[in-house]
LOZA-139999 format. One record per atom (N, C-alpha, C): residue number from 1; residue in three letters; x, y, z. Coordinates in nm, 4 decimals. Last residue first. Example, Ala and Ser with C-alpha at 12.3 -4.5 7.8 and 13.67 -1.06 7.14 Angstrom:
<sites>
<site 2, "SER", <1.2850, -0.2250, 0.7080>>
<site 2, "SER", <1.3670, -0.1060, 0.7140>>
<site 2, "SER", <1.2900, 0.0030, 0.7870>>
<site 1, "ALA", <1.3190, -0.5690, 0.7800>>
<site 1, "ALA", <1.2300, -0.4500, 0.7800>>
<site 1, "ALA", <1.3200, -0.3300, 0.7800>>
</sites>
This chain:
<sites>
<site 148, "UNK", <0.1175, -1.4496, 2.4359>>
<site 148, "UNK", <0.1435, -1.5964, 2.4652>>
<site 148, "UNK", <0.0989, -1.5802, 2.6745>>
<site 147, "UNK", <-0.0933, -1.2874, 2.2415>>
<site 147, "UNK", <-0.0584, -1.2472, 2.3684>>
<site 147, "UNK", <0.0243, -1.4030, 2.3885>>
<site 146, "UNK", <-0.1718, -1.2789, 1.9128>>
<site 146, "UNK", <-0.2137, -1.3475, 2.0277>>
<site 146, "UNK", <-0.0538, -1.3143, 2.1156>>
<site 145, "UNK", <-0.1879, -1.0822, 1.6288>>
<site 145, "UNK", <-0.0972, -1.1658, 1.7286>>
<site 145, "UNK", <-0.1695, -1.1886, 1.8683>>
<site 144, "UNK", <-0.4727, -1.0770, 1.4024>>
<site 144, "UNK", <-0.4583, -1.0571, 1.5336>>
<site 144, "UNK", <-0.3375, -1.1342, 1.6195>>
<site 143, "UNK", <-0.4133, -1.0099, 1.0497>>
<site 143, "UNK", <-0.4440, -1.1382, 1.1578>>
<site 143, "UNK", <-0.3627, -1.1104, 1.2931>>
<site 142, "UNK", <-0.5714, -0.9659, 0.7369>>
<site 142, "UNK", <-0.4745, -0.8967, 0.8750>>
<site 142, "UNK", <-0.5442, -1.0374, 0.9969>>
<site 141, "UNK", <-0.5363, -0.8875, 0.4176>>
<site 141, "UNK", <-0.5784, -0.9357, 0.5165>>
<site 141, "UNK", <-0.5179, -0.9172, 0.6374>>
<site 140, "UNK", <-0.6319, -0.7191, 0.0970>>
<site 140, "UNK", <-0.6148, -0.6708, 0.2349>>
<site 140, "UNK", <-0.6444, -0.7965, 0.3409>>
<site 139, "UNK", <-0.6124, -0.6337, -0.2740>>
<site 139, "UNK", <-0.6700, -0.7498, -0.1042>>
<site 139, "UNK", <-0.5734, -0.7249, 0.0285>>
<site 138, "UNK", <-0.5851, -0.4358, -0.4343>>
<site 138, "UNK", <-0.6930, -0.5325, -0.4606>>
<site 138, "UNK", <-0.7294, -0.6509, -0.3725>>
<site 137, "UNK", <-0.4565, -0.0960, -0.4220>>
<site 137, "UNK", <-0.4546, -0.2679, -0.3216>>
<site 137, "UNK", <-0.6179, -0.3242, -0.3852>>
<site 136, "UNK", <-0.2676, -0.0233, -0.6757>>
<site 136, "UNK", <-0.4116, -0.0493, -0.6449>>
<site 136, "UNK", <-0.4218, -0.1398, -0.5333>>
<site 135, "UNK", <-0.0332, 0.1917, -0.8884>>
<site 135, "UNK", <-0.0396, 0.1014, -0.8115>>
<site 135, "UNK", <-0.2221, 0.0706, -0.7309>>
<site 134, "UNK", <-0.0936, 0.3200, -1.2131>>
<site 134, "UNK", <-0.0635, 0.2965, -1.0587>>
<site 134, "UNK", <-0.1016, 0.1602, -0.9888>>
<site 133, "UNK", <-0.1046, 0.2515, -1.4875>>
<site 133, "UNK", <0.0465, 0.2877, -1.4089>>
<site 133, "UNK", <0.0085, 0.3245, -1.2365>>
<site 132, "UNK", <-0.2923, 0.1186, -1.5314>>
<site 132, "UNK", <-0.2976, 0.2516, -1.5726>>
<site 132, "UNK", <-0.1685, 0.3142, -1.5010>>
<site 131, "UNK", <-0.2708, -0.0863, -1.2202>>
<site 131, "UNK", <-0.3694, -0.0367, -1.2728>>
<site 131, "UNK", <-0.3452, 0.0862, -1.3947>>
<site 130, "UNK", <-0.0656, -0.2881, -1.0603>>
<site 130, "UNK", <-0.0439, -0.2242, -1.1052>>
<site 130, "UNK", <-0.1413, -0.1639, -1.2585>>
<site 129, "UNK", <-0.1916, -0.4477, -0.7409>>
<site 129, "UNK", <-0.1619, -0.4521, -0.8955>>
<site 129, "UNK", <-0.2344, -0.3504, -0.9409>>
<site 128, "UNK", <-0.1340, -0.5931, -0.3826>>
<site 128, "UNK", <-0.1310, -0.4393, -0.4816>>
<site 128, "UNK", <-0.1267, -0.5036, -0.6524>>
<site 127, "UNK", <-0.2170, -0.7174, -0.1120>>
<site 127, "UNK", <-0.1794, -0.7778, -0.2481>>
<site 127, "UNK", <-0.2129, -0.6160, -0.3572>>
<site 126, "UNK", <-0.0947, -0.7484, 0.2285>>
<site 126, "UNK", <-0.1832, -0.6887, 0.1172>>
<site 126, "UNK", <-0.0986, -0.7437, -0.0072>>
<site 125, "UNK", <-0.0868, -0.9067, 0.5673>>
<site 125, "UNK", <-0.0865, -0.9245, 0.3720>>
<site 125, "UNK", <-0.1544, -0.8312, 0.3013>>
<site 124, "UNK", <-0.0510, -0.8785, 0.8312>>
<site 124, "UNK", <-0.0868, -0.8483, 0.7426>>
<site 124, "UNK", <-0.0365, -0.8974, 0.6163>>
<site 123, "UNK", <-0.0633, -0.8747, 1.2087>>
<site 123, "UNK", <0.0301, -0.9203, 1.1117>>
<site 123, "UNK", <-0.0521, -0.8935, 0.9826>>
<site 122, "UNK", <-0.1212, -0.6837, 1.4656>>
<site 122, "UNK", <-0.1299, -0.7421, 1.3843>>
<site 122, "UNK", <-0.0128, -0.8166, 1.3038>>
<site 121, "UNK", <-0.1460, -0.5513, 1.7982>>
<site 121, "UNK", <-0.0601, -0.6222, 1.7320>>
<site 121, "UNK", <-0.1147, -0.6624, 1.6138>>
<site 120, "UNK", <-0.4012, -0.3530, 1.9383>>
<site 120, "UNK", <-0.3543, -0.4671, 1.9426>>
<site 120, "UNK", <-0.1842, -0.4420, 1.8242>>
<site 119, "UNK", <-0.7330, -0.2595, 1.9075>>
<site 119, "UNK", <-0.6118, -0.2053, 1.9798>>
<site 119, "UNK", <-0.5013, -0.3546, 2.0281>>
<site 118, "UNK", <-1.0305, -0.2778, 1.8097>>
<site 118, "UNK", <-0.8582, -0.3429, 1.7492>>
<site 118, "UNK", <-0.7501, -0.2821, 1.8226>>
<site 117, "UNK", <-1.3347, -0.3128, 1.9423>>
<site 117, "UNK", <-1.1610, -0.2613, 1.9449>>
<site 117, "UNK", <-1.0562, -0.3389, 1.8617>>
<site 116, "UNK", <-1.5871, -0.2549, 1.6805>>
<site 116, "UNK", <-1.5201, -0.3711, 1.7955>>
<site 116, "UNK", <-1.3475, -0.3134, 1.8281>>
<site 115, "UNK", <-1.6373, -0.1339, 1.4154>>
<site 115, "UNK", <-1.7152, -0.1523, 1.5930>>
<site 115, "UNK", <-1.6864, -0.1696, 1.7122>>
<site 114, "UNK", <-1.4660, -0.2504, 1.2748>>
<site 114, "UNK", <-1.6128, -0.2329, 1.2334>>
<site 114, "UNK", <-1.7087, -0.2256, 1.3760>>
<site 113, "UNK", <-1.2595, -0.1101, 1.4949>>
<site 113, "UNK", <-1.2492, -0.1616, 1.3785>>
<site 113, "UNK", <-1.3870, -0.2442, 1.3682>>
<site 112, "UNK", <-1.0823, 0.1530, 1.6567>>
<site 112, "UNK", <-1.1965, 0.0320, 1.6253>>
<site 112, "UNK", <-1.2070, -0.0091, 1.4574>>
<site 111, "UNK", <-0.7239, 0.1679, 1.8070>>
<site 111, "UNK", <-0.8724, 0.2253, 1.7923>>
<site 111, "UNK", <-0.9634, 0.1412, 1.7611>>
<site 110, "UNK", <-0.4232, 0.1154, 1.7194>>
<site 110, "UNK", <-0.5449, 0.1591, 1.8279>>
<site 110, "UNK", <-0.6214, 0.2075, 1.8360>>
<site 109, "UNK", <-0.1720, -0.1390, 1.6352>>
<site 109, "UNK", <-0.2879, 0.0103, 1.5907>>
<site 109, "UNK", <-0.3861, -0.0095, 1.7130>>
<site 108, "UNK", <0.0926, -0.1941, 1.4665>>
<site 108, "UNK", <0.0891, -0.1553, 1.5884>>
<site 108, "UNK", <-0.0661, -0.0822, 1.5815>>
<site 107, "UNK", <0.1814, -0.4368, 1.2388>>
<site 107, "UNK", <0.1309, -0.3135, 1.2529>>
<site 107, "UNK", <0.0607, -0.3484, 1.4191>>
<site 106, "UNK", <0.3601, -0.6331, 0.9838>>
<site 106, "UNK", <0.3067, -0.6100, 1.1289>>
<site 106, "UNK", <0.3012, -0.4896, 1.1869>>
<site 105, "UNK", <0.3701, -0.7809, 0.6862>>
<site 105, "UNK", <0.4458, -0.6909, 0.7664>>
<site 105, "UNK", <0.3654, -0.6763, 0.9033>>
<site 104, "UNK", <0.4042, -0.7948, 0.2996>>
<site 104, "UNK", <0.3776, -0.8792, 0.4318>>
<site 104, "UNK", <0.4596, -0.7688, 0.5543>>
<site 103, "UNK", <0.2689, -0.7221, 0.0094>>
<site 103, "UNK", <0.3396, -0.6796, 0.0792>>
<site 103, "UNK", <0.3154, -0.7581, 0.2667>>
<site 102, "UNK", <0.3340, -0.8181, -0.3103>>
<site 102, "UNK", <0.2868, -0.8339, -0.2253>>
<site 102, "UNK", <0.3521, -0.8129, -0.0746>>
<site 101, "UNK", <0.1984, -0.7093, -0.6774>>
<site 101, "UNK", <0.3457, -0.6726, -0.5733>>
<site 101, "UNK", <0.2172, -0.7153, -0.4035>>
<site 100, "UNK", <0.2209, -0.6894, -1.0317>>
<site 100, "UNK", <0.1697, -0.7562, -0.9255>>
<site 100, "UNK", <0.2521, -0.7529, -0.7998>>
<site 99, "UNK", <0.3894, -0.6692, -1.2886>>
<site 99, "UNK", <0.2130, -0.5683, -1.1953>>
<site 99, "UNK", <0.1378, -0.5778, -1.0937>>
<site 98, "UNK", <0.5816, -0.8880, -1.1364>>
<site 98, "UNK", <0.5750, -0.7778, -1.2509>>
<site 98, "UNK", <0.4485, -0.6558, -1.2123>>
<site 97, "UNK", <0.5804, -0.9452, -0.8648>>
<site 97, "UNK", <0.5854, -0.9925, -0.9556>>
<site 97, "UNK", <0.5318, -0.9121, -1.0486>>
<site 96, "UNK", <0.8006, -0.8009, -0.5803>>
<site 96, "UNK", <0.7126, -0.7345, -0.6958>>
<site 96, "UNK", <0.7057, -0.8401, -0.7926>>
<site 95, "UNK", <0.7514, -0.7928, -0.1874>>
<site 95, "UNK", <0.8057, -0.8772, -0.3286>>
<site 95, "UNK", <0.6799, -0.8781, -0.4974>>
<site 94, "UNK", <0.8212, -0.6270, 0.1098>>
<site 94, "UNK", <0.7579, -0.5956, -0.0447>>
<site 94, "UNK", <0.8319, -0.7308, -0.1443>>
<site 93, "UNK", <0.8152, -0.6281, 0.4118>>
<site 93, "UNK", <0.8891, -0.6823, 0.3260>>
<site 93, "UNK", <0.7742, -0.6606, 0.2166>>
<site 92, "UNK", <0.7827, -0.4492, 0.7363>>
<site 92, "UNK", <0.7931, -0.4817, 0.6151>>
<site 92, "UNK", <0.8718, -0.5466, 0.5105>>
<site 91, "UNK", <0.8636, -0.3980, 1.0171>>
<site 91, "UNK", <0.8837, -0.5404, 0.9685>>
<site 91, "UNK", <0.8606, -0.5770, 0.7922>>
<site 90, "UNK", <0.5623, -0.1792, 1.0659>>
<site 90, "UNK", <0.7073, -0.2095, 1.1091>>
<site 90, "UNK", <0.7171, -0.3736, 1.0361>>
<site 89, "UNK", <0.3498, 0.0542, 1.1348>>
<site 89, "UNK", <0.3456, -0.0179, 1.0475>>
<site 89, "UNK", <0.5145, -0.0533, 1.0659>>
<site 88, "UNK", <0.0924, 0.1627, 1.3011>>
<site 88, "UNK", <0.2552, 0.2200, 1.3068>>
<site 88, "UNK", <0.2777, 0.0976, 1.2269>>
<site 87, "UNK", <-0.1568, 0.3330, 1.3801>>
<site 87, "UNK", <-0.1558, 0.2618, 1.3246>>
<site 87, "UNK", <0.0225, 0.2268, 1.2464>>
<site 86, "UNK", <-0.4243, 0.5439, 1.6049>>
<site 86, "UNK", <-0.2439, 0.4825, 1.5461>>
<site 86, "UNK", <-0.2567, 0.3629, 1.4571>>
<site 85, "UNK", <-0.6408, 0.5460, 1.5833>>
<site 85, "UNK", <-0.6062, 0.6510, 1.5954>>
<site 85, "UNK", <-0.4646, 0.6644, 1.6078>>
<site 84, "UNK", <-0.9235, 0.4370, 1.3412>>
<site 84, "UNK", <-0.7775, 0.4175, 1.4211>>
<site 84, "UNK", <-0.7083, 0.5506, 1.4393>>
<site 83, "UNK", <-1.1980, 0.3601, 1.3042>>
<site 83, "UNK", <-1.1619, 0.4401, 1.3382>>
<site 83, "UNK", <-1.0277, 0.4403, 1.4149>>
<site 82, "UNK", <-1.5143, 0.2416, 1.1518>>
<site 82, "UNK", <-1.3956, 0.2222, 1.1736>>
<site 82, "UNK", <-1.2971, 0.3654, 1.1979>>
<site 81, "UNK", <-1.7476, 0.3261, 1.2389>>
<site 81, "UNK", <-1.7549, 0.2287, 1.2358>>
<site 81, "UNK", <-1.5903, 0.2096, 1.2997>>
<site 80, "UNK", <-1.7810, 0.6081, 1.0745>>
<site 80, "UNK", <-1.6786, 0.5960, 1.1897>>
<site 80, "UNK", <-1.7183, 0.4840, 1.2868>>
<site 79, "UNK", <-1.8452, 0.6117, 0.8270>>
<site 79, "UNK", <-1.9825, 0.6548, 0.9334>>
<site 79, "UNK", <-1.9262, 0.5943, 1.1221>>
<site 78, "UNK", <-1.6573, 0.6610, 0.6653>>
<site 78, "UNK", <-1.7204, 0.7847, 0.6055>>
<site 78, "UNK", <-1.8293, 0.7372, 0.8149>>
<site 77, "UNK", <-1.5158, 0.3437, 0.7451>>
<site 77, "UNK", <-1.4385, 0.4944, 0.7859>>
<site 77, "UNK", <-1.5961, 0.6179, 0.7988>>
<site 76, "UNK", <-1.7238, 0.2374, 0.5949>>
<site 76, "UNK", <-1.7082, 0.2164, 0.8026>>
<site 76, "UNK", <-1.6508, 0.3157, 0.7982>>
<site 75, "UNK", <-1.7408, 0.2973, 0.3894>>
<site 75, "UNK", <-1.8107, 0.3246, 0.4598>>
<site 75, "UNK", <-1.8088, 0.3133, 0.6125>>
<site 74, "UNK", <-1.4824, 0.1564, 0.2798>>
<site 74, "UNK", <-1.4711, 0.3227, 0.2625>>
<site 74, "UNK", <-1.6079, 0.3676, 0.3584>>
<site 73, "UNK", <-1.5785, -0.1094, 0.3271>>
<site 73, "UNK", <-1.4518, -0.0358, 0.3498>>
<site 73, "UNK", <-1.4859, 0.0952, 0.3980>>
<site 72, "UNK", <-1.7796, -0.1670, 0.1614>>
<site 72, "UNK", <-1.7951, -0.1541, 0.2920>>
<site 72, "UNK", <-1.6643, -0.0711, 0.4054>>
<site 71, "UNK", <-1.6857, -0.0828, -0.0923>>
<site 71, "UNK", <-1.8090, -0.0115, -0.0467>>
<site 71, "UNK", <-1.7653, -0.0263, 0.0863>>
<site 70, "UNK", <-1.4818, -0.3175, -0.1053>>
<site 70, "UNK", <-1.4267, -0.1296, -0.1054>>
<site 70, "UNK", <-1.5327, -0.0685, -0.0690>>
<site 69, "UNK", <-1.5592, -0.5457, 0.1147>>
<site 69, "UNK", <-1.4946, -0.5396, -0.0363>>
<site 69, "UNK", <-1.5105, -0.3422, -0.0014>>
<site 68, "UNK", <-1.5521, -0.8103, 0.3712>>
<site 68, "UNK", <-1.5969, -0.6807, 0.3298>>
<site 68, "UNK", <-1.5231, -0.6347, 0.1575>>
<site 67, "UNK", <-1.5470, -1.0551, 0.6356>>
<site 67, "UNK", <-1.4981, -1.0092, 0.4737>>
<site 67, "UNK", <-1.5726, -0.9052, 0.4244>>
<site 66, "UNK", <-1.3803, -1.0964, 0.9709>>
<site 66, "UNK", <-1.4881, -1.0147, 0.8685>>
<site 66, "UNK", <-1.4597, -1.0108, 0.7232>>
<site 65, "UNK", <-1.2120, -1.1072, 1.1753>>
<site 65, "UNK", <-1.2706, -1.2415, 1.0428>>
<site 65, "UNK", <-1.3757, -1.2382, 0.9414>>
<site 64, "UNK", <-1.0661, -0.9872, 1.2843>>
<site 64, "UNK", <-1.2533, -1.0548, 1.3513>>
<site 64, "UNK", <-1.2649, -1.1182, 1.2472>>
<site 63, "UNK", <-0.9338, -0.8388, 1.0907>>
<site 63, "UNK", <-0.8839, -0.9305, 1.2359>>
<site 63, "UNK", <-1.0265, -1.0157, 1.2870>>
<site 62, "UNK", <-1.0729, -0.8952, 0.7589>>
<site 62, "UNK", <-1.0512, -0.7999, 0.8836>>
<site 62, "UNK", <-0.9829, -0.8892, 0.9910>>
<site 61, "UNK", <-0.9919, -0.9213, 0.4291>>
<site 61, "UNK", <-1.0468, -0.9816, 0.5632>>
<site 61, "UNK", <-0.9888, -0.9476, 0.7051>>
<site 60, "UNK", <-1.1117, -0.7366, 0.1519>>
<site 60, "UNK", <-1.0769, -0.7584, 0.3008>>
<site 60, "UNK", <-1.0943, -0.8587, 0.3803>>
<site 59, "UNK", <-1.1138, -0.7046, -0.1716>>
<site 59, "UNK", <-1.1434, -0.7543, -0.0600>>
<site 59, "UNK", <-1.0552, -0.7666, -0.0028>>
<site 58, "UNK", <-1.1541, -0.4640, -0.4886>>
<site 58, "UNK", <-1.0743, -0.4785, -0.3056>>
<site 58, "UNK", <-1.1842, -0.6150, -0.2535>>
<site 57, "UNK", <-1.2722, -0.3853, -0.6845>>
<site 57, "UNK", <-1.3122, -0.5258, -0.6661>>
<site 57, "UNK", <-1.1938, -0.5400, -0.5598>>
<site 56, "UNK", <-1.1566, -0.1060, -0.7291>>
<site 56, "UNK", <-1.3379, -0.0861, -0.7113>>
<site 56, "UNK", <-1.3329, -0.2870, -0.6717>>
<site 55, "UNK", <-0.8384, -0.1176, -0.5507>>
<site 55, "UNK", <-0.9253, -0.1029, -0.6373>>
<site 55, "UNK", <-1.0870, -0.1187, -0.6289>>
<site 54, "UNK", <-0.7777, 0.2074, -0.3577>>
<site 54, "UNK", <-0.8382, 0.0726, -0.3425>>
<site 54, "UNK", <-0.9271, 0.0687, -0.4920>>
<site 53, "UNK", <-0.6507, 0.4666, -0.3608>>
<site 53, "UNK", <-0.5652, 0.3516, -0.3614>>
<site 53, "UNK", <-0.6075, 0.2284, -0.3821>>
<site 52, "UNK", <-0.8996, 0.6314, -0.3917>>
<site 52, "UNK", <-0.8364, 0.6439, -0.5059>>
<site 52, "UNK", <-0.6951, 0.5329, -0.5206>>
<site 51, "UNK", <-1.0257, 0.5576, -0.1241>>
<site 51, "UNK", <-1.0907, 0.5355, -0.2352>>
<site 51, "UNK", <-0.9622, 0.5270, -0.3555>>
<site 50, "UNK", <-0.8089, 0.6748, 0.0095>>
<site 50, "UNK", <-0.8377, 0.5264, 0.0703>>
<site 50, "UNK", <-0.8980, 0.5055, -0.0902>>
<site 49, "UNK", <-0.8246, 0.9549, -0.0085>>
<site 49, "UNK", <-0.6907, 0.9084, -0.0748>>
<site 49, "UNK", <-0.6740, 0.7208, -0.0541>>
<site 48, "UNK", <-1.0726, 0.9808, 0.0513>>
<site 48, "UNK", <-1.0728, 1.0186, -0.0489>>
<site 48, "UNK", <-0.9209, 0.9137, -0.1520>>
<site 47, "UNK", <-1.0747, 0.9770, 0.3404>>
<site 47, "UNK", <-1.1327, 0.8479, 0.2433>>
<site 47, "UNK", <-1.1067, 0.8360, 0.1314>>
<site 46, "UNK", <-0.8802, 0.9966, 0.6220>>
<site 46, "UNK", <-0.8578, 1.0540, 0.4637>>
<site 46, "UNK", <-0.9050, 0.9080, 0.3703>>
<site 45, "UNK", <-0.8584, 0.9418, 0.8983>>
<site 45, "UNK", <-1.0079, 0.9055, 0.8180>>
<site 45, "UNK", <-0.9763, 0.9962, 0.6460>>
<site 44, "UNK", <-0.5752, 0.9461, 0.9489>>
<site 44, "UNK", <-0.6297, 1.0632, 0.9643>>
<site 44, "UNK", <-0.8305, 1.0444, 0.8913>>
<site 43, "UNK", <-0.5477, 0.6585, 0.9586>>
<site 43, "UNK", <-0.5049, 0.7864, 1.1062>>
<site 43, "UNK", <-0.5764, 0.8827, 1.0965>>
<site 42, "UNK", <-0.5707, 0.6209, 0.7251>>
<site 42, "UNK", <-0.6240, 0.5516, 0.7950>>
<site 42, "UNK", <-0.6534, 0.5864, 0.9431>>
<site 41, "UNK", <-0.3482, 0.7710, 0.5984>>
<site 41, "UNK", <-0.4530, 0.8194, 0.5733>>
<site 41, "UNK", <-0.5693, 0.7051, 0.6266>>
<site 40, "UNK", <-0.1694, 0.6182, 0.7431>>
<site 40, "UNK", <-0.1560, 0.7921, 0.7396>>
<site 40, "UNK", <-0.3148, 0.8094, 0.7378>>
<site 39, "UNK", <-0.1501, 0.3843, 0.5709>>
<site 39, "UNK", <-0.1559, 0.3942, 0.7375>>
<site 39, "UNK", <-0.2052, 0.5278, 0.7282>>
<site 38, "UNK", <-0.0836, 0.5306, 0.3066>>
<site 38, "UNK", <-0.2086, 0.4597, 0.3606>>
<site 38, "UNK", <-0.2409, 0.4771, 0.4767>>
<site 37, "UNK", <0.1719, 0.5785, 0.3674>>
<site 37, "UNK", <0.0620, 0.6845, 0.3288>>
<site 37, "UNK", <-0.0266, 0.6433, 0.3127>>
<site 36, "UNK", <0.2446, 0.3053, 0.3898>>
<site 36, "UNK", <0.3024, 0.3964, 0.4907>>
<site 36, "UNK", <0.2413, 0.4604, 0.4251>>
<site 35, "UNK", <0.2354, 0.2101, 0.1214>>
<site 35, "UNK", <0.1727, 0.1449, 0.2147>>
<site 35, "UNK", <0.1875, 0.2354, 0.3644>>
<site 34, "UNK", <0.3554, 0.3694, -0.0414>>
<site 34, "UNK", <0.2236, 0.3800, -0.0931>>
<site 34, "UNK", <0.1793, 0.3081, 0.0440>>
<site 33, "UNK", <0.6398, 0.3359, 0.0349>>
<site 33, "UNK", <0.5984, 0.4617, 0.0510>>
<site 33, "UNK", <0.4226, 0.4584, 0.0319>>
<site 32, "UNK", <0.6502, 0.0536, -0.0404>>
<site 32, "UNK", <0.6924, 0.1122, 0.0640>>
<site 32, "UNK", <0.5981, 0.2179, 0.1401>>
<site 31, "UNK", <0.5934, 0.1037, -0.3517>>
<site 31, "UNK", <0.5073, 0.0447, -0.2736>>
<site 31, "UNK", <0.5138, 0.0651, -0.0988>>
<site 30, "UNK", <0.8727, 0.2380, -0.4150>>
<site 30, "UNK", <0.7070, 0.3301, -0.4638>>
<site 30, "UNK", <0.6215, 0.2597, -0.3355>>
<site 29, "UNK", <1.0232, 0.0503, -0.3093>>
<site 29, "UNK", <1.0456, 0.1815, -0.2522>>
<site 29, "UNK", <0.9105, 0.2514, -0.2721>>
<site 28, "UNK", <1.0099, -0.1282, -0.5531>>
<site 28, "UNK", <0.9280, -0.1318, -0.3589>>
<site 28, "UNK", <0.9628, -0.0244, -0.3045>>
<site 27, "UNK", <1.0370, 0.0353, -0.7624>>
<site 27, "UNK", <0.8817, -0.0449, -0.7255>>
<site 27, "UNK", <0.8961, -0.0120, -0.5833>>
<site 26, "UNK", <1.2359, 0.0960, -0.8247>>
<site 26, "UNK", <1.1840, 0.1673, -0.7503>>
<site 26, "UNK", <1.0451, 0.1743, -0.7028>>
<site 25, "UNK", <1.3793, -0.0207, -1.0407>>
<site 25, "UNK", <1.4658, -0.0773, -0.8826>>
<site 25, "UNK", <1.3520, -0.0041, -0.7959>>
<site 24, "UNK", <1.3015, 0.1017, -1.2556>>
<site 24, "UNK", <1.2569, -0.0193, -1.2317>>
<site 24, "UNK", <1.3185, -0.0509, -1.1035>>
<site 23, "UNK", <1.4509, 0.3661, -1.2072>>
<site 23, "UNK", <1.2997, 0.3633, -1.2147>>
<site 23, "UNK", <1.2551, 0.2189, -1.1760>>
<site 22, "UNK", <1.7025, 0.2960, -1.2558>>
<site 22, "UNK", <1.6949, 0.3391, -1.1399>>
<site 22, "UNK", <1.5396, 0.3317, -1.0914>>
<site 21, "UNK", <1.6465, 0.2463, -1.5187>>
<site 21, "UNK", <1.7248, 0.1528, -1.4153>>
<site 21, "UNK", <1.6471, 0.1961, -1.3206>>
<site 20, "UNK", <1.6552, 0.4569, -1.6670>>
<site 20, "UNK", <1.5071, 0.3617, -1.6504>>
<site 20, "UNK", <1.5759, 0.2506, -1.5540>>
<site 19, "UNK", <1.8921, 0.5833, -1.5571>>
<site 19, "UNK", <1.7403, 0.6290, -1.5188>>
<site 19, "UNK", <1.6143, 0.5628, -1.5032>>
<site 18, "UNK", <1.9929, 0.4570, -1.7076>>
<site 18, "UNK", <2.0468, 0.4834, -1.5740>>
<site 18, "UNK", <1.9295, 0.5121, -1.4778>>
<site 17, "UNK", <1.9575, 0.5292, -1.9706>>
<site 17, "UNK", <1.9722, 0.4042, -1.9442>>
<site 17, "UNK", <1.9388, 0.4025, -1.7725>>
<site 16, "UNK", <1.9566, 0.8317, -1.9449>>
<site 16, "UNK", <1.8244, 0.7822, -1.9874>>
<site 16, "UNK", <1.8359, 0.6261, -1.9224>>
<site 15, "UNK", <2.3005, 0.8338, -1.9545>>
<site 15, "UNK", <2.2062, 0.8648, -1.8340>>
<site 15, "UNK", <2.0193, 0.8283, -1.8362>>
<site 14, "UNK", <2.3423, 0.6919, -2.1683>>
<site 14, "UNK", <2.3986, 0.6596, -2.0429>>
<site 14, "UNK", <2.2549, 0.7144, -1.8946>>
<site 13, "UNK", <2.2092, 0.9123, -2.3950>>
<site 13, "UNK", <2.1737, 0.7725, -2.3342>>
<site 13, "UNK", <2.2182, 0.7057, -2.2452>>
<site 12, "UNK", <2.4003, 1.1189, -2.3226>>
<site 12, "UNK", <2.2819, 1.0849, -2.2800>>
<site 12, "UNK", <2.1791, 0.9889, -2.2761>>
<site 11, "UNK", <2.6285, 1.0152, -2.3695>>
<site 11, "UNK", <2.6180, 1.0680, -2.2138>>
<site 11, "UNK", <2.4453, 1.0909, -2.1999>>
<site 10, "UNK", <2.5730, 1.0141, -2.6567>>
<site 10, "UNK", <2.6476, 0.8682, -2.5676>>
<site 10, "UNK", <2.6069, 0.8604, -2.4297>>
<site 9, "UNK", <2.5092, 1.2324, -2.7568>>
<site 9, "UNK", <2.3753, 1.1116, -2.7384>>
<site 9, "UNK", <2.4595, 1.0728, -2.6397>>
<site 8, "UNK", <2.7168, 1.4541, -2.7911>>
<site 8, "UNK", <2.6533, 1.4838, -2.6607>>
<site 8, "UNK", <2.5162, 1.3219, -2.6775>>
<site 7, "UNK", <2.9095, 1.2594, -2.9264>>
<site 7, "UNK", <2.9811, 1.3341, -2.7912>>
<site 7, "UNK", <2.8017, 1.3934, -2.7010>>
<site 6, "UNK", <2.7155, 1.3087, -3.1888>>
<site 6, "UNK", <2.7541, 1.1613, -3.1009>>
<site 6, "UNK", <2.8081, 1.2232, -2.9541>>
<site 5, "UNK", <2.7099, 1.5841, -3.2123>>
<site 5, "UNK", <2.5557, 1.4777, -3.2029>>
<site 5, "UNK", <2.6338, 1.3643, -3.1067>>
<site 4, "UNK", <2.9983, 1.6427, -3.2760>>
<site 4, "UNK", <2.9266, 1.7267, -3.1331>>
<site 4, "UNK", <2.7840, 1.6231, -3.1325>>
<site 3, "UNK", <3.0201, 1.4839, -3.4759>>
<site 3, "UNK", <3.1302, 1.4212, -3.4077>>
<site 3, "UNK", <3.0111, 1.5247, -3.2610>>
<site 2, "UNK", <2.8690, 1.5878, -3.6849>>
<site 2, "UNK", <2.8284, 1.4695, -3.6523>>
<site 2, "UNK", <2.9193, 1.4266, -3.5058>>
<site 1, "UNK", <3.0241, 1.8522, -3.6823>>
<site 1, "UNK", <2.8862, 1.8222, -3.6731>>
<site 1, "UNK", <2.8572, 1.6881, -3.6132>>
</sites>
C-alpha cells in the first residue's frame, strides 16, 4: 500500500511543481493579455472593465500633458469626451518586479481624448500592481510621437 501511495505521490508532486513554475512564468503573458484587453475595452467604451482593471489611486498623464485620476478617466468615457475608434498596440515589453509590473510600448490610436483629436502614434508606460491576487493599473503615461 505504501508503495502505491508513493508511486502516485511522486508524479503528482512533479505535476504540481511544474504547474507552479508555469504559473510563475505566466505573469508576463497575463499582463500582455490584460493590456490588450484594456485597449479593446477602450475602443468599446467598456467602462465596467476599465473600472475593474484600474486602481482607485490611479494617475494618468495623457498625450496632451493633462493629469487626471480614475474618476476623471472613467467620466471622460461615460460622457464621450474620450472616444477611441482604434487602439492598436505594438512593441510591448513587460517587466515584472514582484507585485509590480511595468509595460512599455507603442499604440496607433484614432479618435478623441479629452475632447481633442488623438489620432496618431503614441509611446506609453503603464504600471500595474497586484492587489488581492489581481493586477490593476495604477499609473499610465503616454507621449505623442512627432513626425520628423
